[in-house]
LOKEMI-970687 format. One record per residue: residue number from 0; residue in one letter; x, y, z of N, C-alpha, C, O in turn. Coordinates in steps of 0.1 Angstrom, whole numbers, padded with zeros to 4 digits. Each point is the difference from the previous one (the first is absolute). Last residue first. Layout:
// LOKEMI-970687
- NUM|A|X|Y|Z|X|Y|Z|X|Y|Z|X|Y|Z
...
This chain:
// LOKEMI-970687
- 217|E|-0101|0321|-0378|-0003|0000|-0012|0002|-0012|-0012|-0004|0002|-0011
- 216|E|0001|-0004|0067|0009|0005|-0009|-0008|-0002|-0015|-0008|-0009|-0003
- 215|P|-0012|0026|0053|0002|-0011|-0010|0008|0007|-0011|0000|0011|-0005
- 214|E|0006|0003|0057|-0008|0003|-0009|0002|-0012|-0016|0011|-0005|-0004
- 213|Y|0007|0004|0049|-0008|-0005|0000|-0008|0001|-0012|-0009|-0008|-0003
- 212|A|0051|0026|0013|0002|-0015|0003|-0013|-0006|-0005|0001|-0010|-0007
- 211|E|0000|0060|0012|0002|-0006|-0012|0008|-0014|-0002|0006|-0003|-0011
- 210|D|-0029|0023|0054|-0004|0003|-0011|0003|-0005|-0020|-0007|-0004|-0009
- 209|I|0035|0002|0053|-0011|-0012|-0003|-0008|0001|-0004|-0006|-0011|-0003
- 208|P|0058|0025|-0007|-0011|0004|0008|-0013|-0010|-0002|-0002|-0009|-0009
- 207|L|0049|-0012|-0010|-0007|0011|0001|-0011|0002|0011|-0005|-0010|0006
- 206|D|0050|-0020|-0024|-0004|0007|0013|-0009|0010|-0004|0005|0011|0001
- 205|L|-0002|-0062|-0028|0004|0016|-0001|-0004|0008|0014|-0011|-0002|0005
- 204|K|-0001|-0041|-0025|0017|0000|0002|0005|0012|0002|0012|0004|0000
- 203|Y|-0058|-0016|-0008|0006|-0005|0012|0011|0000|0006|0003|-0004|0011
- 202|K|-0025|0022|-0054|0002|0007|0007|0004|-0005|0018|0002|0008|0009
- 201|Q|0022|-0023|-0056|-0011|0001|0006|-0003|0003|0011|0008|-0004|0009
- 200|L|0028|0023|-0047|-0006|-0011|0013|-0014|-0002|0004|-0008|0010|-0001
- 199|G|0034|0009|-0052|-0001|-0002|0018|-0003|-0009|0007|-0002|-0012|-0003
- 198|F|0014|0018|-0046|-0014|-0005|0000|-0001|0006|0018|-0011|-0001|0005
- 197|F|0039|0030|-0046|0003|-0008|0013|-0016|-0006|0005|-0010|0007|-0001
- 196|R|0030|0006|-0048|-0014|-0004|0006|0006|-0005|0012|0004|-0011|0000
- 195|T|0017|0039|-0042|0004|-0003|0011|-0016|-0004|0011|-0008|0009|0004
- 194|I|0034|0010|-0055|-0013|0004|0009|0002|-0017|0011|0004|-0010|-0005
- 193|E|0040|0037|-0019|-0008|-0010|-0001|-0015|0003|0010|-0001|0007|0010
- 192|V|0054|0011|-0036|-0013|0006|0009|-0010|-0013|-0002|0000|-0007|-0011
- 191|G|0056|0018|0006|-0012|-0001|-0005|-0014|0002|0009|-0001|0006|0011
- 190|V|0062|-0006|-0029|-0009|0005|0010|-0018|-0005|-0004|-0003|-0001|-0012
- 189|F|0060|-0014|0008|-0013|0001|-0004|-0005|0005|0010|0002|-0001|0012
- 188|V|0049|-0011|-0025|-0010|0004|0007|-0010|0003|-0007|0001|0005|-0011
- 187|G|0045|-0040|0006|-0009|0011|-0003|-0006|0005|0007|0003|-0004|0011
- 186|G|0032|-0039|-0033|-0004|0009|0012|-0009|0012|-0005|-0001|0002|-0012
- 185|S|0021|-0056|-0007|-0010|0015|-0004|0001|0004|0017|0000|-0007|0010
- 184|N|0024|-0035|-0043|0003|0008|0018|-0008|0011|-0007|0002|0005|-0011
- 183|I|0003|-0055|-0020|-0001|0020|0003|-0001|0001|0018|-0002|-0008|0009
- 182|D|0005|-0039|-0024|0011|0008|-0012|0000|0016|0005|0010|0008|0001
- 181|T|-0031|-0033|0024|0010|-0013|-0001|0009|0009|-0009|0012|0002|0001
- 180|G|-0036|0027|0034|-0001|-0009|-0007|0009|-0008|-0003|0010|-0001|0007
- 179|L|-0031|0040|0032|0015|-0010|-0006|-0004|-0008|-0010|-0009|-0006|0005
- 178|L|-0013|0055|0013|-0004|-0016|-0011|0014|-0006|0001|0009|0005|-0007
- 177|L|-0032|0037|0038|0016|-0004|-0006|-0003|-0018|-0006|-0001|-0011|0006
- 176|E|-0023|0063|0010|-0006|-0012|-0005|0015|-0003|-0005|0007|0008|-0007
- 175|G|-0034|0033|0038|0011|-0005|-0007|-0006|-0013|0002|-0008|-0005|0008
- 174|D|-0030|0041|-0003|0009|-0009|0006|0010|-0003|-0005|-0002|0005|-0012
- 173|V|-0046|0026|0025|0015|-0004|-0009|0008|-0006|0002|0005|0001|0011
- 172|Y|-0065|0014|-0009|0014|-0007|0005|0010|0002|-0008|-0001|0001|-0013
- 171|F|-0054|0008|0026|0013|0002|-0007|0013|0001|0007|0004|0005|0011
- 170|S|-0060|-0015|-0009|0012|-0005|0006|0010|0002|-0009|0000|-0008|-0010
- 169|L|-0051|0016|0021|0007|0006|-0011|0016|-0004|0007|0003|0005|0010
- 168|A|-0049|-0029|0011|0009|0011|0003|0008|0002|-0015|0001|-0011|-0007
- 167|W|-0052|-0010|0040|0006|0002|-0013|0014|0012|-0001|0000|0012|0005
- 166|G|-0017|-0044|0041|-0002|0011|-0009|0005|-0002|-0013|0008|-0009|-0002
- 165|G|-0007|-0005|0061|0006|-0004|-0019|-0009|0010|-0004|-0005|0008|0007
- 164|S|-0012|-0006|0035|0012|-0009|0000|0001|-0001|-0014|-0011|-0003|-0005
- 163|E|-0014|0045|0033|0002|-0009|-0010|0012|-0009|0001|0011|0004|0004
- 162|Y|-0028|0034|0026|-0004|-0011|0005|0003|-0016|-0013|-0002|-0012|0003
- 161|Q|0010|0067|-0004|0010|-0008|0000|-0002|-0014|0011|0008|-0004|0007
- 160|S|-0034|0026|-0052|-0002|-0001|0014|0014|-0007|0006|0005|-0010|-0005
- 159|T|-0011|0018|-0041|-0010|0010|0002|-0001|0000|0014|-0006|0010|0004
- 158|R|0034|-0023|-0051|0000|-0006|0015|-0007|0012|0009|0005|0011|0001
- 157|F|0008|-0014|-0047|-0013|-0001|-0001|-0001|-0002|0018|-0011|-0002|0005
- 156|P|0051|0006|-0030|-0005|0012|0000|-0017|0000|0002|-0008|0009|-0003
- 155|F|0060|-0031|0014|-0016|-0003|0001|-0006|0010|-0002|0001|0008|0009
- 154|L|0054|-0020|-0018|-0012|0010|0002|-0014|-0004|-0001|-0005|-0003|-0011
- 153|D|0061|-0019|0017|-0014|-0001|0000|-0012|0011|0001|-0004|0003|0012
- 152|Y|0060|-0016|-0028|-0010|0008|0011|-0011|-0004|-0006|-0002|-0002|-0011
- 151|S|0052|-0023|0009|-0012|0009|-0002|-0010|0001|0007|-0002|-0005|0011
- 150|A|0062|-0011|-0024|-0010|0006|0012|-0017|0004|-0010|0000|0006|-0011
- 149|G|0049|-0045|0005|-0006|0014|-0001|-0011|0004|0011|-0004|-0007|0010
- 148|A|0035|-0035|-0036|-0002|0004|0013|0000|0015|-0004|0008|0006|-0008
- 147|T|0001|-0058|-0012|-0006|0014|-0005|-0005|0005|0014|-0006|-0007|0008
- 146|V|0032|-0035|-0039|-0003|0005|0009|-0004|0015|0002|0004|0008|-0008
- 145|I|0000|-0055|-0025|-0004|0008|0003|-0002|0004|0015|-0008|-0006|0007
- 144|A|0034|-0036|-0042|-0009|0006|0014|-0002|0012|-0002|0009|0005|-0008
- 143|G|-0007|-0036|-0036|0010|-0002|0011|-0012|0007|0015|-0012|-0001|0003
- 142|Y|0020|-0005|-0065|-0011|-0002|0013|0012|0001|0010|0012|0000|-0002
- 141|S|-0013|0018|-0054|0006|-0009|0013|-0009|0000|0010|-0011|0006|-0001
- 140|G|0020|0003|-0062|-0009|0000|0015|0012|0001|0014|0012|0001|0000
- 139|G|0002|-0006|-0044|-0013|0002|-0007|-0011|0004|0015|-0012|0004|0001
- 138|P|0064|0003|-0014|-0006|-0002|0010|-0014|0001|-0005|-0004|0011|-0005
- 137|D|0042|-0019|-0032|-0006|0012|0009|-0011|-0006|0009|-0008|-0008|-0006
- 136|G|0035|-0017|-0024|0007|0001|0011|-0007|0011|0006|0005|0004|0011
- 135|E|-0002|-0001|-0060|-0003|-0014|0008|0008|0001|0013|0012|0003|0001
- 134|R|-0037|0039|-0026|0014|-0008|-0001|-0003|-0013|0009|-0009|-0002|0008
- 133|E|-0026|0046|-0033|0005|-0009|0009|0012|-0010|-0002|0003|-0004|-0011
- 132|L|-0022|0044|-0010|0012|0000|0005|0000|-0013|0005|0012|-0005|0000
- 131|E|-0053|0008|-0023|0015|0001|-0011|0013|0001|0008|0011|-0004|-0005
- 130|P|-0058|0014|0023|0006|-0013|0003|0014|-0004|-0009|0009|-0008|0003
- 129|D|-0019|0053|0026|-0006|-0007|-0015|0009|-0014|0000|0011|-0004|0005
- 128|A|-0018|0020|0036|-0011|0011|-0005|-0002|-0004|-0014|-0011|0000|-0006
- 127|R|0029|-0036|0039|0006|0011|-0003|-0011|0007|-0008|-0010|-0007|-0005
- 126|S|0005|-0017|0052|0002|-0008|-0015|0004|0013|-0007|0000|0010|0007
- 125|L|-0013|-0037|0045|0008|0005|-0010|0003|-0001|-0013|0003|-0010|-0006
- 124|G|-0035|-0002|0057|0006|-0002|-0017|0006|0013|-0002|-0003|0011|0005
- 123|Q|-0008|-0038|0045|0002|0013|-0004|0007|-0004|-0019|0009|-0007|-0003
- 122|G|-0032|-0011|0057|0004|-0006|-0013|0003|0012|-0006|-0004|0009|0007
- 121|F|0006|-0022|0048|-0006|0011|-0011|0002|-0009|-0015|0005|-0011|0000
- 120|A|-0011|0010|0058|0005|-0008|-0010|-0005|0006|-0011|-0012|0004|0000
- 119|G|0018|0012|0057|-0009|-0009|-0015|0009|-0002|-0007|0011|0000|0004
- 118|S|-0020|0037|0040|0013|-0004|-0009|-0010|-0018|-0005|-0011|-0004|0005
- 117|G|0007|0055|0031|-0006|-0010|-0015|0011|-0009|-0006|0012|0004|-0003
- 116|L|-0027|0043|0041|0010|-0008|-0003|-0003|-0012|-0007|-0011|-0003|0004
- 115|R|-0010|0058|0016|0000|-0018|-0011|0013|-0006|0000|0010|0007|-0002
- 114|F|-0034|0036|0037|0008|-0006|-0008|0000|-0014|-0006|-0004|-0010|0005
- 113|A|-0032|0054|0006|0004|-0015|0004|0014|-0004|-0009|0001|0001|-0013
- 112|L|-0040|0041|0032|0010|-0006|-0008|0006|-0011|0002|-0001|-0005|0012
- 111|N|-0038|0034|0006|0000|-0009|-0009|0008|-0005|-0010|-0003|-0004|-0011
- 110|L|-0002|0030|0058|0004|0002|-0009|0000|-0011|-0012|0010|-0007|0001
- 109|P|-0023|0005|0047|-0007|0011|-0005|0006|0002|-0015|-0009|0005|-0006
- 108|R|0036|-0039|0028|-0016|-0004|-0003|-0008|0009|-0009|-0004|-0002|-0012
- 107|W|0057|-0007|0014|-0007|0008|0007|-0015|0000|-0002|-0003|0007|-0010
- 106|P|0037|-0040|-0009|0003|0005|0015|-0005|0010|0008|0003|0001|0011
- 105|Q|-0012|-0041|-0052|-0008|0015|0003|0007|0005|0013|-0007|-0001|0009
- 104|V|0022|-0042|-0047|-0004|0005|0011|-0003|0015|0001|0003|0007|-0009
- 103|Q|-0001|-0052|-0021|-0003|0012|0003|0001|0003|0011|-0004|-0008|0009
- 102|A|0019|-0034|-0044|-0007|0003|0012|-0002|0019|0000|0002|0006|-0010
- 101|E|-0008|-0050|-0031|0007|0012|0007|0000|0003|0010|-0010|-0005|0005
- 100|M|0018|-0031|-0047|-0007|0000|0012|0006|0013|0006|0012|0004|0000
- 99|L|-0019|-0012|-0055|0005|-0001|0007|-0006|-0003|0017|-0012|-0001|0001
- 98|G|0019|-0004|-0059|-0010|-0004|0013|0010|0004|0009|0012|-0004|-0001
- 97|A|-0008|0028|-0052|0006|-0010|0013|-0013|-0007|0011|-0011|0004|-0001
- 96|A|0030|0017|-0053|-0011|-0005|0008|0005|-0004|0013|0009|-0009|0001
- 95|Y|0007|0036|-0048|0006|-0007|0007|-0014|-0002|0011|-0008|0009|0000
- 94|F|0032|0009|-0053|-0010|0000|0007|0004|-0009|0012|0010|-0008|-0002
- 93|S|0013|0039|-0039|0000|-0007|0009|-0015|-0002|0008|-0008|0009|0001
- 92|S|0038|0011|-0049|-0011|-0002|0011|0001|-0014|0010|0005|-0011|-0003
- 91|F|0035|0046|-0034|-0006|-0010|0006|-0014|-0003|0009|0000|0008|0009
- 90|A|0023|0031|-0036|0006|-0011|-0002|-0004|-0018|0004|0002|-0010|-0005
- 89|D|-0018|0059|0016|0003|0001|-0015|0005|-0017|-0004|-0005|-0006|-0010
- 88|T|-0017|0004|0053|0006|0008|-0005|0002|0002|-0012|-0006|-0009|-0007
- 87|S|-0032|-0006|0045|0010|-0005|-0011|0008|0010|0002|-0002|0009|0008
- 86|G|-0039|-0041|0023|0008|0016|-0006|0011|-0004|-0014|0002|-0010|-0006
- 85|A|-0040|-0009|0050|0004|-0001|-0016|0004|0010|0002|-0002|0009|0008
- 84|A|-0017|-0040|0037|0005|0012|-0008|0007|-0004|-0010|0006|-0011|-0001
- 83|F|-0035|-0010|0046|0007|-0001|-0013|0002|0010|-0004|-0006|0009|0006
- 82|R|-0008|-0035|0044|0003|0012|-0008|0002|-0006|-0015|0002|-0012|-0003
- 81|V|-0026|-0010|0051|0008|-0001|-0016|0001|0014|-0003|-0009|0008|0003
- 80|G|0001|-0031|0051|-0005|0009|-0012|0008|-0001|-0012|0012|-0003|0002
- 79|G|-0023|-0006|0059|0008|-0005|-0017|-0002|0010|-0009|-0003|0012|0002
- 78|G|0000|-0009|0055|-0006|-0007|-0010|0009|-0001|-0008|0013|-0001|0002
- 77|F|-0018|0022|0052|0008|-0012|-0010|-0007|0000|-0011|-0012|-0001|0003
- 76|G|0020|0040|0039|-0012|-0008|-0009|0012|-0010|-0009|0012|0001|-0001
- 75|L|-0012|0037|0048|0002|-0011|-0008|-0004|-0006|-0006|-0009|-0007|0006
- 74|W|-0005|0041|0022|0014|0006|-0002|0004|-0010|-0007|0011|0003|-0005
- 73|D|-0049|-0010|0024|-0009|0012|-0008|0014|0004|-0005|-0001|0008|-0009
- 72|Y|-0002|-0057|0013|0002|0011|0005|-0006|0008|-0004|-0007|0000|-0010
- 71|V|0004|-0033|-0020|0003|-0007|0013|0000|0010|0012|-0008|-0006|0008
- 70|M|-0009|0011|-0058|0006|0008|0007|-0001|-0009|0014|-0011|0001|0006
- 69|E|0009|-0017|-0056|-0003|0001|0015|0009|0007|0007|0013|-0001|0001
- 68|G|-0019|-0011|-0059|0007|-0002|0014|-0011|0001|0009|-0012|-0002|-0003
- 67|F|0027|0012|-0056|-0012|-0005|0011|0006|-0004|0013|0011|-0004|-0001
- 66|R|-0001|0033|-0053|-0002|-0009|0012|-0006|-0005|0007|-0012|0000|-0002
- 65|F|0031|0021|-0050|-0012|-0010|0007|0004|-0002|0011|0009|-0008|0000
- 64|S|0006|0041|-0044|0004|-0008|0012|-0014|-0007|0010|-0011|0004|-0001
- 63|G|0037|0020|-0052|-0010|0002|0013|0003|-0007|0012|0011|-0003|0002
- 62|G|0017|0032|-0045|-0008|-0012|0000|-0009|-0004|0009|-0009|0009|-0002
- 61|L|0049|0022|-0027|-0012|-0002|0008|-0008|-0013|-0001|-0002|-0008|-0009
- 60|M|0058|0033|0002|-0010|-0011|0002|-0013|0006|0007|0000|0007|0010
- 59|P|0050|0011|-0033|-0010|0005|0006|-0011|-0011|-0003|-0003|-0003|-0012
- 58|F|0056|-0004|0013|-0009|-0008|-0005|-0015|0010|0005|-0003|-0005|0011
- 57|A|0063|0010|-0012|-0012|0001|0006|-0014|-0003|-0008|0000|0004|-0011
- 56|G|0053|-0023|0000|-0010|0008|0001|-0010|0000|0009|-0004|-0011|0004
- 55|L|0034|-0024|-0016|-0008|0007|-0012|-0008|0011|0000|-0009|0003|-0007
- 54|N|0057|-0031|0022|-0010|0005|0004|-0012|0011|-0012|0001|0008|-0008
- 53|G|0030|-0058|0001|0001|0012|0006|-0012|0010|0005|-0012|-0004|-0001
- 52|L|0015|-0037|-0025|-0002|0010|-0009|0003|0014|0009|-0002|0011|-0004
- 51|Q|0009|-0054|0022|0011|0001|-0012|-0005|0014|-0009|0007|0006|-0008
- 50|G|-0034|-0010|0050|0011|-0009|0000|0007|0004|-0011|0003|0012|0001
- 49|A|-0042|0012|0012|-0001|-0008|-0008|0016|-0010|-0002|0002|-0006|-0011
- 48|D|-0029|0049|0042|0014|-0005|-0001|-0002|-0017|-0011|0000|-0009|0008
- 47|L|-0037|0058|0004|0002|-0018|-0001|0015|0000|-0006|0004|0008|-0009
- 46|T|-0041|0030|0036|0014|-0001|-0005|0008|-0017|-0002|0006|-0007|0008
- 45|L|-0057|0032|-0001|0010|-0005|0003|0010|0001|-0008|0000|0005|-0011
- 44|V|-0040|0030|0028|0007|-0005|-0008|0010|-0012|0007|0005|0001|0011
- 43|G|-0066|0016|-0014|0019|0000|0009|0009|-0002|-0012|-0003|-0002|-0012
- 42|G|-0054|-0006|0033|0011|0003|-0010|0011|0005|0001|0004|0003|0011
- 41|R|-0057|-0023|0002|0012|0001|0006|0010|0005|-0016|-0002|-0002|-0012
- 40|L|-0055|-0009|0032|0008|0002|-0010|0016|0000|0006|0001|-0002|0012
- 39|G|-0043|-0026|0012|0001|0012|-0005|0012|-0002|-0010|0005|-0011|-0004
- 38|G|-0031|-0013|0047|0006|-0003|-0010|-0001|0012|-0007|-0008|0008|0005
- 37|G|-0008|-0037|0043|0003|0013|-0010|0008|-0005|-0013|0004|-0011|-0003
- 36|I|-0028|-0008|0060|0009|-0004|-0016|-0004|0015|-0005|-0007|0008|0006
- 35|V|0004|-0036|0047|0006|0017|-0013|0001|-0004|-0016|0008|-0006|-0006
- 34|Y|-0029|-0004|0063|0008|-0008|-0009|-0001|0015|-0010|-0004|0012|0000
- 33|G|0006|0004|0047|-0007|-0015|-0005|0008|-0003|-0010|0012|0001|0000
- 32|Q|-0009|0051|0014|-0002|-0009|0005|-0003|-0014|-0008|-0004|0001|-0012
- 31|R|0018|0054|0013|0006|-0012|-0008|0000|-0016|0010|0010|-0005|0006
- 30|P|-0035|0048|0004|-0007|-0004|-0013|0013|-0014|-0004|-0004|-0011|-0005
- 29|G|-0016|0013|0058|0011|0010|-0011|-0003|-0006|-0012|-0005|-0011|-0002
- 28|P|-0012|0004|0058|-0004|0001|-0016|0010|0012|-0009|0003|0012|0001
- 27|E|0010|-0040|0046|-0005|0011|-0002|-0003|0000|-0016|0009|-0003|-0008
- 26|R|-0004|-0038|0036|0007|0005|-0007|-0006|0016|-0005|-0010|-0001|-0007
- 25|L|0013|-0051|0043|-0008|0009|-0006|0008|0016|-0007|0009|0005|0006
- 24|E|0004|-0039|0023|0005|-0004|-0010|-0011|0011|-0013|0002|0002|-0011
- 23|Q|-0003|-0007|0063|0015|0004|-0005|0001|0001|-0015|0009|0007|-0005
- 22|A|-0048|-0032|0019|-0002|0013|0001|0012|0008|0004|-0003|0012|0002
- 21|Q|0009|-0057|-0003|-0007|0006|-0013|-0003|0016|0000|0003|0008|-0008
- 20|A|0017|-0029|0044|0008|-0002|-0007|-0005|0008|-0018|0005|0007|-0008
- 19|A|-0034|-0019|0049|0013|0014|0002|0007|0002|-0011|0000|0011|-0004
- 18|G|-0023|-0049|0007|-0012|0010|-0007|0008|0011|0003|0000|0010|-0009
- 17|S|0029|-0048|0020|-0007|0002|-0014|-0010|0009|-0002|-0003|0002|-0012
- 16|G|0013|-0008|0058|0011|0003|-0008|0001|0002|-0014|0005|0010|-0004
- 15|A|-0040|-0029|0026|-0003|0014|0004|0016|0006|-0006|-0001|0010|-0007
- 14|A|-0006|-0057|0004|-0008|0011|-0009|0002|0012|0002|0003|0007|-0009
- 13|L|0020|-0036|0034|0007|0003|-0013|-0011|0007|-0008|0002|0009|-0008
- 12|V|-0012|-0014|0053|0009|0010|-0003|0004|-0001|-0013|0004|0011|-0005
- 11|A|-0036|-0044|0014|-0006|0013|0002|0013|0011|-0001|-0002|0009|-0008
- 10|A|0015|-0055|0010|-0011|0005|-0012|-0003|0014|-0001|0002|0007|-0010
- 9|T|0015|-0024|0050|0014|0002|-0012|-0005|0004|-0013|0004|0009|-0007
- 8|V|-0037|-0021|0043|0006|0013|0003|0015|0005|-0010|0005|0011|-0001
- 7|F|-0028|-0055|0002|-0006|0011|-0009|0003|0012|0005|-0002|0010|-0008
- 6|M|0028|-0048|0019|0000|0004|-0016|-0009|0010|-0003|0001|0008|-0009
- 5|I|0005|-0018|0055|0013|0007|-0004|-0005|0002|-0016|0000|0011|-0005
- 4|E|-0034|-0036|0026|0003|0015|0005|0009|0008|-0007|-0003|0011|-0005
- 3|L|0008|-0058|0002|-0015|0002|-0008|-0001|0017|0002|0000|0007|-0010
- 2|R|0028|-0033|0039|0007|0002|-0015|-0008|0010|-0010|0004|0009|-0007
- 1|R|-0021|-0021|0050|0008|0012|0002|0008|0001|-0010|0007|0010|-0002
- 0|M|-0036|-0046|0006|-0006|0013|0000|0009|0009|-0003|-0001|0007|-0011
């Protein structure tokens, strides 16, 4: 009987501790919360070094991007995405596409500025603008590892209440890219804008006033 009482007391203590822990995990509502998905346009300059052809110079590039992920905490998120771009000079044309895993850190919550770091794999094509100038041994393409680092800022034009979690954003970003390939090595800087949707957190996970917590969700 004594052992049974001890078991009930222990279970009650653990339950109380669990409830307290859950209460401590409540988060203040903010725009950059929950799952995230977005995509948009990007442009920049990529410099190519094509092995025996040497440095091919800077290629103006235009392309697009798509990304997805989750803000695990208000200051830390993980996800993935794809990006691509194409460009040319007077002598060559190039195209590449990449898939990445990405982490982002938001050091100061009131400012929707995040620093992003990504890595993954890419494939790249290279061709001469004039097919008659093609030579035997020209690298037709390359594949390898890509590393990116940059920053993004999210603007929430439709946010109307401090108690909202998530929302639609215009995401502006700049990042540097390094593409280490089998026959071609590239590096450059890109800027872009994306339409992004942060899906937010459910109300039971948020620290809200009573009247907001029990107001029906739309």
